mmCIF file of the C-alpha atoms, coordinates in Angstrom:
data_MODEL
# 
_entry.id   MODEL 
# 
loop_
_atom_site.group_PDB 
_atom_site.id 
_atom_site.type_symbol 
_atom_site.label_atom_id 
_atom_site.label_alt_id 
_atom_site.label_comp_id 
_atom_site.label_asym_id 
_atom_site.label_entity_id 
_atom_site.label_seq_id 
_atom_site.pdbx_PDB_ins_code 
_atom_site.Cartn_x 
_atom_site.Cartn_y 
_atom_site.Cartn_z 
_atom_site.occupancy 
_atom_site.B_iso_or_equiv 
_atom_site.pdbx_formal_charge 
_atom_site.auth_seq_id 
_atom_site.auth_comp_id 
_atom_site.auth_asym_id 
_atom_site.auth_atom_id 
_atom_site.pdbx_PDB_model_num 
ATOM 1   C CA . MET A 1 1   ? -89.095  -137.231 46.011  1.00 0.00 ? 1   MET A CA 1 
ATOM 2   C CA . TYR A 1 2   ? -90.380  -140.576 44.612  1.00 0.00 ? 2   TYR A CA 1 
ATOM 3   C CA . TYR A 1 3   ? -88.187  -142.053 41.912  1.00 0.00 ? 3   TYR A CA 1 
ATOM 4   C CA . PRO A 1 4   ? -89.497  -145.156 40.161  1.00 0.00 ? 4   PRO A CA 1 
ATOM 5   C CA . PRO A 1 5   ? -87.461  -148.308 41.064  1.00 0.00 ? 5   PRO A CA 1 
ATOM 6   C CA . ALA A 1 6   ? -85.942  -148.387 37.289  1.00 0.00 ? 6   ALA A CA 1 
ATOM 7   C CA . VAL A 1 7   ? -84.415  -144.922 37.846  1.00 0.00 ? 7   VAL A CA 1 
ATOM 8   C CA . GLN A 1 8   ? -83.041  -145.769 41.156  1.00 0.00 ? 8   GLN A CA 1 
ATOM 9   C CA . GLN A 1 9   ? -81.712  -148.811 39.566  1.00 0.00 ? 9   GLN A CA 1 
ATOM 10  C CA . LYS A 1 10  ? -79.793  -146.879 36.858  1.00 0.00 ? 10  LYS A CA 1 
ATOM 11  C CA . ALA A 1 11  ? -78.283  -144.447 39.412  1.00 0.00 ? 11  ALA A CA 1 
ATOM 12  C CA . GLN A 1 12  ? -76.879  -147.454 41.341  1.00 0.00 ? 12  GLN A CA 1 
ATOM 13  C CA . ARG A 1 13  ? -75.395  -148.994 38.319  1.00 0.00 ? 13  ARG A CA 1 
ATOM 14  C CA . LEU A 1 14  ? -73.973  -145.690 37.145  1.00 0.00 ? 14  LEU A CA 1 
ATOM 15  C CA . GLU A 1 15  ? -72.440  -145.473 40.793  1.00 0.00 ? 15  GLU A CA 1 
ATOM 16  C CA . GLN A 1 16  ? -70.910  -148.984 40.154  1.00 0.00 ? 16  GLN A CA 1 
ATOM 17  C CA . LEU A 1 17  ? -69.508  -147.785 37.018  1.00 0.00 ? 17  LEU A CA 1 
ATOM 18  C CA . LEU A 1 18  ? -67.963  -144.716 38.329  1.00 0.00 ? 18  LEU A CA 1 
ATOM 19  C CA . VAL A 1 19  ? -66.300  -146.732 41.385  1.00 0.00 ? 19  VAL A CA 1 
ATOM 20  C CA . ARG A 1 20  ? -64.980  -149.330 38.875  1.00 0.00 ? 20  ARG A CA 1 
ATOM 21  C CA . LEU A 1 21  ? -63.783  -146.842 36.395  1.00 0.00 ? 21  LEU A CA 1 
ATOM 22  C CA . GLU A 1 22  ? -61.564  -145.509 39.771  1.00 0.00 ? 22  GLU A CA 1 
ATOM 23  C CA . ALA A 1 23  ? -60.277  -148.785 40.187  1.00 0.00 ? 23  ALA A CA 1 
ATOM 24  C CA . GLY A 1 24  ? -58.848  -149.106 36.659  1.00 0.00 ? 24  GLY A CA 1 
ATOM 25  C CA . GLU A 1 25  ? -61.347  -151.074 34.747  1.00 0.00 ? 25  GLU A CA 1 
ATOM 26  C CA . PRO A 1 26  ? -61.976  -150.318 31.067  1.00 0.00 ? 26  PRO A CA 1 
ATOM 27  C CA . LEU A 1 27  ? -65.265  -148.444 30.177  1.00 0.00 ? 27  LEU A CA 1 
ATOM 28  C CA . ASP A 1 28  ? -66.139  -150.499 27.271  1.00 0.00 ? 28  ASP A CA 1 
ATOM 29  C CA . GLN A 1 29  ? -66.259  -153.732 29.353  1.00 0.00 ? 29  GLN A CA 1 
ATOM 30  C CA . LEU A 1 30  ? -67.917  -152.069 32.268  1.00 0.00 ? 30  LEU A CA 1 
ATOM 31  C CA . CYS A 1 31  ? -70.620  -150.375 29.770  1.00 0.00 ? 31  CYS A CA 1 
ATOM 32  C CA . SER A 1 32  ? -71.417  -153.902 28.371  1.00 0.00 ? 32  SER A CA 1 
ATOM 33  C CA . GLU A 1 33  ? -71.570  -155.450 31.758  1.00 0.00 ? 33  GLU A CA 1 
ATOM 34  C CA . LEU A 1 34  ? -73.854  -153.065 33.202  1.00 0.00 ? 34  LEU A CA 1 
ATOM 35  C CA . GLY A 1 35  ? -76.136  -152.449 30.252  1.00 0.00 ? 35  GLY A CA 1 
ATOM 36  C CA . LEU A 1 36  ? -75.181  -148.752 29.910  1.00 0.00 ? 36  LEU A CA 1 
ATOM 37  C CA . LYS A 1 37  ? -74.219  -146.669 26.732  1.00 0.00 ? 37  LYS A CA 1 
ATOM 38  C CA . LEU A 1 38  ? -72.095  -144.040 27.637  1.00 0.00 ? 38  LEU A CA 1 
ATOM 39  C CA . THR A 1 39  ? -69.252  -141.825 26.123  1.00 0.00 ? 39  THR A CA 1 
ATOM 40  C CA . PRO A 1 40  ? -66.163  -140.637 27.769  1.00 0.00 ? 40  PRO A CA 1 
ATOM 41  C CA . LYS A 1 41  ? -67.661  -137.156 27.851  1.00 0.00 ? 41  LYS A CA 1 
ATOM 42  C CA . ARG A 1 42  ? -70.627  -138.055 29.297  1.00 0.00 ? 42  ARG A CA 1 
ATOM 43  C CA . VAL A 1 43  ? -68.758  -140.146 32.133  1.00 0.00 ? 43  VAL A CA 1 
ATOM 44  C CA . GLY A 1 44  ? -66.911  -137.062 32.930  1.00 0.00 ? 44  GLY A CA 1 
ATOM 45  C CA . GLN A 1 45  ? -70.107  -135.192 33.236  1.00 0.00 ? 45  GLN A CA 1 
ATOM 46  C CA . LEU A 1 46  ? -71.474  -137.950 35.745  1.00 0.00 ? 46  LEU A CA 1 
ATOM 47  C CA . LYS A 1 47  ? -68.135  -138.068 37.483  1.00 0.00 ? 47  LYS A CA 1 
ATOM 48  C CA . ALA A 1 48  ? -68.339  -134.265 38.386  1.00 0.00 ? 48  ALA A CA 1 
ATOM 49  C CA . LYS A 1 49  ? -72.001  -134.792 39.374  1.00 0.00 ? 49  LYS A CA 1 
ATOM 50  C CA . TYR A 1 50  ? -71.276  -137.683 41.478  1.00 0.00 ? 50  TYR A CA 1 
ATOM 51  C CA . GLU A 1 51  ? -68.351  -135.684 43.209  1.00 0.00 ? 51  GLU A CA 1 
ATOM 52  C CA . ALA A 1 52  ? -70.497  -132.723 43.816  1.00 0.00 ? 52  ALA A CA 1 
ATOM 53  C CA . GLY A 1 53  ? -73.673  -134.800 45.272  1.00 0.00 ? 53  GLY A CA 1 
ATOM 54  C CA . GLY A 1 54  ? -71.370  -136.348 48.154  1.00 0.00 ? 54  GLY A CA 1 
ATOM 55  C CA . ARG A 1 55  ? -70.485  -139.321 46.303  1.00 0.00 ? 55  ARG A CA 1 
ATOM 56  C CA . THR A 1 56  ? -73.727  -141.097 46.533  1.00 0.00 ? 56  THR A CA 1 
ATOM 57  C CA . TRP A 1 57  ? -75.746  -143.008 44.015  1.00 0.00 ? 57  TRP A CA 1 
ATOM 58  C CA . GLN A 1 58  ? -78.565  -140.483 44.989  1.00 0.00 ? 58  GLN A CA 1 
ATOM 59  C CA . ALA A 1 59  ? -76.810  -137.612 43.208  1.00 0.00 ? 59  ALA A CA 1 
ATOM 60  C CA . LEU A 1 60  ? -76.925  -139.606 40.175  1.00 0.00 ? 60  LEU A CA 1 
ATOM 61  C CA . LEU A 1 61  ? -80.701  -140.001 39.862  1.00 0.00 ? 61  LEU A CA 1 
ATOM 62  C CA . ASP A 1 62  ? -82.214  -138.591 36.596  1.00 0.00 ? 62  ASP A CA 1 
ATOM 63  C CA . GLY A 1 63  ? -85.184  -136.225 37.712  1.00 0.00 ? 63  GLY A CA 1 
ATOM 64  C CA . ARG A 1 64  ? -86.324  -135.854 34.147  1.00 0.00 ? 64  ARG A CA 1 
ATOM 65  C CA . PHE A 1 65  ? -88.635  -139.056 34.548  1.00 0.00 ? 65  PHE A CA 1 
ATOM 66  C CA . GLY A 1 66  ? -88.179  -139.568 30.422  1.00 0.00 ? 66  GLY A CA 1 
ATOM 67  C CA . HIS A 1 67  ? -89.203  -135.983 29.837  1.00 0.00 ? 67  HIS A CA 1 
ATOM 68  C CA . TYR A 1 68  ? -87.193  -133.823 27.236  1.00 0.00 ? 68  TYR A CA 1 
ATOM 69  C CA . GLN A 1 69  ? -83.751  -132.525 28.479  1.00 0.00 ? 69  GLN A CA 1 
ATOM 70  C CA . GLN A 1 70  ? -83.297  -129.774 25.575  1.00 0.00 ? 70  GLN A CA 1 
ATOM 71  C CA . VAL A 1 71  ? -86.924  -129.123 24.732  1.00 0.00 ? 71  VAL A CA 1 
ATOM 72  C CA . ASN A 1 72  ? -88.353  -128.022 27.775  1.00 0.00 ? 72  ASN A CA 1 
ATOM 73  C CA . THR A 1 73  ? -91.762  -126.572 28.553  1.00 0.00 ? 73  THR A CA 1 
ATOM 74  C CA . ALA A 1 74  ? -90.600  -123.263 27.335  1.00 0.00 ? 74  ALA A CA 1 
ATOM 75  C CA . VAL A 1 75  ? -89.086  -124.310 24.176  1.00 0.00 ? 75  VAL A CA 1 
ATOM 76  C CA . ARG A 1 76  ? -92.270  -126.497 23.350  1.00 0.00 ? 76  ARG A CA 1 
ATOM 77  C CA . ALA A 1 77  ? -94.616  -123.683 23.826  1.00 0.00 ? 77  ALA A CA 1 
ATOM 78  C CA . TYR A 1 78  ? -92.503  -121.108 21.866  1.00 0.00 ? 78  TYR A CA 1 
ATOM 79  C CA . LEU A 1 79  ? -92.443  -124.001 19.039  1.00 0.00 ? 79  LEU A CA 1 
ATOM 80  C CA . PHE A 1 80  ? -96.357  -124.406 19.245  1.00 0.00 ? 80  PHE A CA 1 
ATOM 81  C CA . GLU A 1 81  ? -96.827  -120.692 19.314  1.00 0.00 ? 81  GLU A CA 1 
ATOM 82  C CA . ARG A 1 82  ? -94.690  -120.269 16.138  1.00 0.00 ? 82  ARG A CA 1 
ATOM 83  C CA . LYS A 1 83  ? -96.101  -123.068 14.396  1.00 0.00 ? 83  LYS A CA 1 
ATOM 84  C CA . GLN A 1 84  ? -99.936  -121.678 14.834  1.00 0.00 ? 84  GLN A CA 1 
ATOM 85  C CA . GLN A 1 85  ? -98.913  -118.218 13.905  1.00 0.00 ? 85  GLN A CA 1 
ATOM 86  C CA . ASP A 1 86  ? -97.172  -119.262 10.681  1.00 0.00 ? 86  ASP A CA 1 
ATOM 87  C CA . ASP A 1 87  ? -98.038  -122.946 9.532   1.00 0.00 ? 87  ASP A CA 1 
ATOM 88  C CA . ARG A 1 88  ? -95.440  -122.404 6.648   1.00 0.00 ? 88  ARG A CA 1 
ATOM 89  C CA . LEU A 1 89  ? -92.642  -122.615 8.882   1.00 0.00 ? 89  LEU A CA 1 
ATOM 90  C CA . THR A 1 90  ? -90.181  -125.501 8.200   1.00 0.00 ? 90  THR A CA 1 
ATOM 91  C CA . ALA A 1 91  ? -88.697  -127.444 10.683  1.00 0.00 ? 91  ALA A CA 1 
ATOM 92  C CA . GLY A 1 92  ? -85.357  -125.986 9.507   1.00 0.00 ? 92  GLY A CA 1 
ATOM 93  C CA . GLN A 1 93  ? -86.409  -122.425 10.342  1.00 0.00 ? 93  GLN A CA 1 
ATOM 94  C CA . LEU A 1 94  ? -87.701  -123.249 13.666  1.00 0.00 ? 94  LEU A CA 1 
ATOM 95  C CA . VAL A 1 95  ? -84.347  -124.994 14.554  1.00 0.00 ? 95  VAL A CA 1 
ATOM 96  C CA . GLY A 1 96  ? -82.689  -121.785 13.804  1.00 0.00 ? 96  GLY A CA 1 
ATOM 97  C CA . GLU A 1 97  ? -85.141  -119.743 15.689  1.00 0.00 ? 97  GLU A CA 1 
ATOM 98  C CA . VAL A 1 98  ? -84.786  -121.923 18.863  1.00 0.00 ? 98  VAL A CA 1 
ATOM 99  C CA . ALA A 1 99  ? -80.839  -121.848 18.644  1.00 0.00 ? 99  ALA A CA 1 
ATOM 100 C CA . ALA A 1 100 ? -80.998  -118.113 18.259  1.00 0.00 ? 100 ALA A CA 1 
ATOM 101 C CA . LYS A 1 101 ? -83.542  -117.684 21.149  1.00 0.00 ? 101 LYS A CA 1 
ATOM 102 C CA . PHE A 1 102 ? -82.635  -120.146 23.713  1.00 0.00 ? 102 PHE A CA 1 
ATOM 103 C CA . GLY A 1 103 ? -79.343  -121.335 22.944  1.00 0.00 ? 103 GLY A CA 1 
ATOM 104 C CA . VAL A 1 104 ? -80.426  -125.018 22.308  1.00 0.00 ? 104 VAL A CA 1 
ATOM 105 C CA . ALA A 1 105 ? -79.176  -127.033 19.610  1.00 0.00 ? 105 ALA A CA 1 
ATOM 106 C CA . VAL A 1 106 ? -82.197  -129.456 18.597  1.00 0.00 ? 106 VAL A CA 1 
ATOM 107 C CA . SER A 1 107 ? -82.410  -131.629 15.290  1.00 0.00 ? 107 SER A CA 1 
ATOM 108 C CA . GLU A 1 108 ? -85.000  -130.771 12.533  1.00 0.00 ? 108 GLU A CA 1 
ATOM 109 C CA . GLY A 1 109 ? -86.413  -134.595 13.162  1.00 0.00 ? 109 GLY A CA 1 
ATOM 110 C CA . HIS A 1 110 ? -87.020  -133.546 16.905  1.00 0.00 ? 110 HIS A CA 1 
ATOM 111 C CA . VAL A 1 111 ? -88.990  -130.533 16.162  1.00 0.00 ? 111 VAL A CA 1 
ATOM 112 C CA . ASN A 1 112 ? -91.223  -132.465 14.017  1.00 0.00 ? 112 ASN A CA 1 
ATOM 113 C CA . HIS A 1 113 ? -91.524  -135.044 16.596  1.00 0.00 ? 113 HIS A CA 1 
ATOM 114 C CA . VAL A 1 114 ? -92.656  -132.462 19.084  1.00 0.00 ? 114 VAL A CA 1 
ATOM 115 C CA . LEU A 1 115 ? -95.059  -130.813 16.587  1.00 0.00 ? 115 LEU A CA 1 
ATOM 116 C CA . ARG A 1 116 ? -96.659  -134.186 15.502  1.00 0.00 ? 116 ARG A CA 1 
ATOM 117 C CA . GLN A 1 117 ? -97.594  -134.777 19.058  1.00 0.00 ? 117 GLN A CA 1 
ATOM 118 C CA . VAL A 1 118 ? -99.988  -131.859 18.676  1.00 0.00 ? 118 VAL A CA 1 
ATOM 119 C CA . ALA A 1 119 ? -100.822 -132.069 15.190  1.00 0.00 ? 119 ALA A CA 1 
ATOM 120 C CA . LEU A 1 120 ? -98.905  -129.197 13.830  1.00 0.00 ? 120 LEU A CA 1 
ATOM 121 C CA . THR A 1 121 ? -96.698  -130.494 11.312  1.00 0.00 ? 121 THR A CA 1 
ATOM 122 C CA . ARG A 1 122 ? -97.198  -130.353 7.440   1.00 0.00 ? 122 ARG A CA 1 
ATOM 123 C CA . PRO A 1 123 ? -98.396  -133.284 5.545   1.00 0.00 ? 123 PRO A CA 1 
ATOM 124 C CA . PRO A 1 124 ? -95.520  -135.595 4.628   1.00 0.00 ? 124 PRO A CA 1 
ATOM 125 C CA . GLY A 1 125 ? -93.947  -135.756 0.965   1.00 0.00 ? 125 GLY A CA 1 
ATOM 126 C CA . ARG A 1 126 ? -92.925  -132.903 -1.161  1.00 0.00 ? 126 ARG A CA 1 
ATOM 127 C CA . PRO A 1 127 ? -94.655  -129.305 -0.814  1.00 0.00 ? 127 PRO A CA 1 
ATOM 128 C CA . GLY A 1 128 ? -96.808  -128.782 -3.734  1.00 0.00 ? 128 GLY A CA 1 
ATOM 129 C CA . PRO A 1 129 ? -96.391  -126.215 -6.267  1.00 0.00 ? 129 PRO A CA 1 
ATOM 130 C CA . LYS A 1 130 ? -96.080  -122.583 -5.098  1.00 0.00 ? 130 LYS A CA 1 
ATOM 131 C CA . PRO A 1 131 ? -98.676  -120.273 -6.619  1.00 0.00 ? 131 PRO A CA 1 
ATOM 132 C CA . ALA A 1 132 ? -96.780  -117.841 -9.190  1.00 0.00 ? 132 ALA A CA 1 
ATOM 133 C CA . LEU A 1 133 ? -98.978  -114.959 -8.527  1.00 0.00 ? 133 LEU A CA 1 
ATOM 134 C CA . ASP A 1 134 ? -102.098 -113.988 -6.581  1.00 0.00 ? 134 ASP A CA 1 
ATOM 135 C CA . GLU A 1 135 ? -104.293 -112.614 -9.471  1.00 0.00 ? 135 GLU A CA 1 
ATOM 136 C CA . PRO A 1 136 ? -105.079 -115.148 -12.135 1.00 0.00 ? 136 PRO A CA 1 
ATOM 137 C CA . ILE A 1 137 ? -103.878 -114.693 -15.597 1.00 0.00 ? 137 ILE A CA 1 
ATOM 138 C CA . PRO A 1 138 ? -106.598 -114.408 -18.231 1.00 0.00 ? 138 PRO A CA 1 
ATOM 139 C CA . GLN A 1 139 ? -106.491 -117.116 -21.009 1.00 0.00 ? 139 GLN A CA 1 
ATOM 140 C CA . ALA A 1 140 ? -107.202 -116.194 -24.737 1.00 0.00 ? 140 ALA A CA 1 
ATOM 141 C CA . ASP A 1 141 ? -109.686 -118.143 -26.351 1.00 0.00 ? 141 ASP A CA 1 
ATOM 142 C CA . ILE A 1 142 ? -108.160 -117.437 -29.656 1.00 0.00 ? 142 ILE A CA 1 
ATOM 143 C CA . PRO A 1 143 ? -108.638 -120.691 -32.084 1.00 0.00 ? 143 PRO A CA 1 
ATOM 144 C CA . VAL A 1 144 ? -105.122 -121.821 -33.321 1.00 0.00 ? 144 VAL A CA 1 
ATOM 145 C CA . ALA A 1 145 ? -105.070 -122.580 -37.254 1.00 0.00 ? 145 ALA A CA 1 
ATOM 146 C CA . THR A 1 146 ? -102.281 -125.238 -36.675 1.00 0.00 ? 146 THR A CA 1 
ATOM 147 C CA . ALA A 1 147 ? -103.701 -127.334 -33.934 1.00 0.00 ? 147 ALA A CA 1 
ATOM 148 C CA . GLY A 1 148 ? -103.899 -130.657 -35.598 1.00 0.00 ? 148 GLY A CA 1 
ATOM 149 C CA . LEU A 1 149 ? -101.021 -130.348 -37.941 1.00 0.00 ? 149 LEU A CA 1 
ATOM 150 C CA . PHE A 1 150 ? -98.805  -132.806 -36.363 1.00 0.00 ? 150 PHE A CA 1 
ATOM 151 C CA . PHE A 1 151 ? -101.510 -135.083 -35.229 1.00 0.00 ? 151 PHE A CA 1 
ATOM 152 C CA . PRO A 1 152 ? -103.663 -135.979 -38.174 1.00 0.00 ? 152 PRO A CA 1 
ATOM 153 C CA . GLY A 1 153 ? -106.958 -137.566 -37.530 1.00 0.00 ? 153 GLY A CA 1 
ATOM 154 C CA . ARG A 1 154 ? -107.682 -141.156 -38.035 1.00 0.00 ? 154 ARG A CA 1 
ATOM 155 C CA . GLY A 1 155 ? -107.799 -142.329 -41.779 1.00 0.00 ? 155 GLY A CA 1 
ATOM 156 C CA . GLU A 1 156 ? -106.082 -138.947 -43.154 1.00 0.00 ? 156 GLU A CA 1 
ATOM 157 C CA . ALA A 1 157 ? -103.138 -139.253 -44.961 1.00 0.00 ? 157 ALA A CA 1 
ATOM 158 C CA . ALA A 1 158 ? -99.758  -138.810 -43.182 1.00 0.00 ? 158 ALA A CA 1 
ATOM 159 C CA . HIS A 1 159 ? -97.524  -138.555 -46.016 1.00 0.00 ? 159 HIS A CA 1 
ATOM 160 C CA . GLY A 1 160 ? -96.931  -134.983 -47.180 1.00 0.00 ? 160 GLY A CA 1 
ATOM 161 C CA . ASP A 1 161 ? -99.737  -133.301 -49.389 1.00 0.00 ? 161 ASP A CA 1 
ATOM 162 C CA . HIS A 1 162 ? -101.041 -136.477 -51.171 1.00 0.00 ? 162 HIS A CA 1 
ATOM 163 C CA . THR A 1 163 ? -104.873 -136.512 -51.416 1.00 0.00 ? 163 THR A CA 1 
ATOM 164 C CA . SER A 1 164 ? -105.198 -139.551 -52.971 1.00 0.00 ? 164 SER A CA 1 
ATOM 165 C CA . ASP A 1 165 ? -104.171 -143.092 -52.207 1.00 0.00 ? 165 ASP A CA 1 
ATOM 166 C CA . ASP A 1 166 ? -102.519 -143.886 -55.415 1.00 0.00 ? 166 ASP A CA 1 
ATOM 167 C CA . ASN A 1 167 ? -98.859  -143.052 -54.180 1.00 0.00 ? 167 ASN A CA 1 
ATOM 168 C CA . VAL A 1 168 ? -99.315  -144.735 -50.945 1.00 0.00 ? 168 VAL A CA 1 
ATOM 169 C CA . PRO A 1 169 ? -97.510  -147.968 -50.508 1.00 0.00 ? 169 PRO A CA 1 
ATOM 170 C CA . ASP A 1 170 ? -99.464  -151.225 -49.786 1.00 0.00 ? 170 ASP A CA 1 
ATOM 171 C CA . ARG A 1 171 ? -98.876  -152.030 -46.028 1.00 0.00 ? 171 ARG A CA 1 
ATOM 172 C CA . SER A 1 172 ? -101.193 -154.684 -45.603 1.00 0.00 ? 172 SER A CA 1 
ATOM 173 C CA . GLY A 1 173 ? -98.757  -157.595 -45.563 1.00 0.00 ? 173 GLY A CA 1 
ATOM 174 C CA . SER A 1 174 ? -100.348 -159.441 -48.187 1.00 0.00 ? 174 SER A CA 1 
ATOM 175 C CA . ALA A 1 175 ? -98.137  -160.293 -51.523 1.00 0.00 ? 175 ALA A CA 1 
ATOM 176 C CA . GLY A 1 176 ? -99.001  -158.746 -54.796 1.00 0.00 ? 176 GLY A CA 1 
ATOM 177 C CA . GLY A 1 177 ? -100.584 -155.539 -53.224 1.00 0.00 ? 177 GLY A CA 1 
ATOM 178 C CA . GLY A 1 178 ? -103.679 -155.864 -54.788 1.00 0.00 ? 178 GLY A CA 1 
# 
């Protein structure tokens, strides 16, 4: 099987890391020197894979070629099908379904990323208001007698029941009031 040079070089660096770890060198120093980011848990997994593959760098070749590790084609097909069936499903709901059906833990962000590739995500932002009822509520066309009570029109008296301007103080700012 053909592997790109970058994949082969990474497998060879991983082999160097494992051999040098066995010699007693610290993991942090080796990772920085070889340009790798590995956790001790991942190193244990690689070591088991290396031992099972006959202690050759070919056993460490990553056959994914950049493809998804957890969200394989079956999971992707399931996500596409469910989202097409019900476009109101959220990523959180789909994460729960995938975990129950496939036993795979996937983040909501990754589900959105996968669905965005085929334009199956909802628009960004907060969802709009939910409709309260399916049938519209009839509006009564009854005139309200007190509609302008608190908002008198322009030029109308705003002080109690005064109908004349005799008792209204002068607010023009001129001295003498006249």
